[in-house]
N, C-alpha and C positions, 0 to 999 in steps of 0.2 A: 528926171529922177527914176531910178530903177529899184523896185522892191521885189524881194523874194517871198513867195507864198507857197503853201502846201497845195499840191494838186487836189488833195482831199477836201479842201475848203469849198464851200458853195460860192459861186460868182456873186450872189446877192450880198453876202457878208463882206466880200472883198470890196465891192463897189460902194457899200455903205461906208467903209472906212476910207476909200480912195475914189470919190465920185469922179466920173469921166475918165477913169484910168483905161488904158489898153491892157486887156488881159491876154497874155501870150503864153500858151502852153508850149513848153520846150521839151516835153517828155517824148518817149517812144510812141505815146498814144495820140500825139498831136494830129490834127486832121488836115493841116495845111503845110506849107513849105518850112515852117519852124521845126518840123520833125527832123530836119537836117542837123539841128543843134543837139540832138540826142546822142549820148555816147554810143548808143546801139546802132546808130544809122550807118549803113554800109557805104561809105564814100570810096573805099578801096585805096590801095597804094599808100597807106599810112605807114611811115617808117616805124619799125619796131626799135625802141631805144636800146643802145649798146648791142645791136644785132645787125651787122653789116650784111646787106642783101636780103634781109627779111622785111616784108611789109605785111599789113593786115587790113582787113575789111573795115574794121571800126575800132574806136578807143577802147570799148569794153572788152573786145576780143583780146586786145594786147594785155589789158590789166588782168583778165582772168587766165589768159594763156601762159603768163609768166609766173603765176602762183605755183608754189611748191607745197605739197601736203605730206603728211607722214606716209601715205600710201601711194602718192603720185607725183611725178615731177612735172616739168612744164608740158603744156599741150599745145603744140604748134598747129594742130588740125583746126583749133578754134580760129586761127588767123584767117581762115578761108570761109568762115561762117558769115554769110550775108543775108540771113533770114530774119534777124533781129530777135531770134528765139533761141532757147537752149544754149545760151552763152555762159551763164553763171555756173561756177563750180562750187559745190557746197561741202560744208563740214560733214553733213550726214553721209554723203557718199564717199568722200576721200579722207576723212579724218581730220586731225588738228593741222591747221596751216602753219608752216614753218617760216614762211616769208615769200618774197618774190625774188626770182633769180634775176641777177643783173645782166640781162642779155640771155638769148636762147642758149648759147654755149658758155655762159659765164660760170665762174666758180664761187662767186660771192652771192649770199642771200641777204637781201635787204629787209629791214624791219618795216612794219606797216607805214609809219609816218615817213620814213626815209623813201620808200617805194612810191608813196604818194607824191612826194616832191620831185623824185628823179624820173618817174615813169608816167603816172597819170596826168599830173599838172602840165608838164611840157608837151605830152602827146596831145592832150586836148587843145592846148594853145596852137599846135601845129595845124590842127583841123580848123580852128578859128581863122588862122592866117592864110590857109591855102585852099580850103574847100567851101567856106561860107563867108567870104569877105564882104560880099554885097549885102547879105543879111545883117551882118554886124555893123556895117556902115550906116544902113538905114535905121537900125535900132539905136545906134548912137545919136543920130540926128534927131530922131523922135524923142529921145530922152531929154533934150533941151527944152521942149515945150509941152511934153506930156509926161504923165506918170505911167511907167510901163511896169506891170506886175508879171514877173516871170514865175510860171507855175512849175514846180518840180516835186517829185515824191519825197526828196530829201531837201532839208533846209539848212543843214549844217554849214556854217560859213567859217568855221575855225579849223584851219589846216592842221593844227596840232592836236585836235580832238580825235582820238582813235576810237572812241566809243560809238561813233556814227559815221556812215559814209559821207563823204564831201559832196555838197550840192554842186552839180555842174552849172546850174543856173547862177549860183554865186560866182563861178569862174567866168561866166558871160559878163556879169556885172563888174567883176574885178578888171576884166580885160577892157571893157568900154570906158570905165571910169579911172583906170590906172591905179588900182588898189593892189595891195599884197594879195596873192603872189605875183602879180603882173605889174607891180608898181615901178618897173624899170622904164615904163613908157613915159616919155616926157610930157605928152599932151594927150587929150582924148582923141578918139578915132577921127572925128571930123567936127566941123562946126556947122551950125544950122545955116541953110541957104534961105535967101529971101523968097517969100511967096510959096513956101513948101508946106503942103498939108499931108500929114502923116496918117495913114489908115492901116489897120491891121492887114488889110489885103496886100499891102506893099511887101509883106514878108513872105508872100507866096513864092 
């Protein structure tokens, strides 16, 4: 079983509700290999949707780089940011967001939810399938016998809810369990193997 919890919650309160759970921080502040699940982690060579020949360092760089504001268009320089810092583009600096451009040289602006579905969600899936396959496989296997609590700063699991950022921890859960928006998967990632003991250290 995989549970999503706020990074701001104390471990004690989580374990009180889910005794013996494995608490897995999947934010950019993670101290182990699970940091690779953060949208800010610089995997490099991630294809930018609808942008032939363009790649970026991380998922968040693509999401932020394709944003269009009233005073600024796309920012391809962000695609090369591999510091995990200074990636977000804010309303305070650039003004009202107009949407996400459908590709670096695209002429269409996508609304927030449409961009989430066409840019963020498939880009994050590409990372799950091409950059962190081993971590996802082990997490999937662990979830058969353990309760895994994924910590994220955001806990929104409603793709259609534009009032809050979507939790990438939820997308991990959705991918492993075959839930929407990744419910096209016929089966879970893997089945448990005999005599397998899962420890958090396996996610290093």
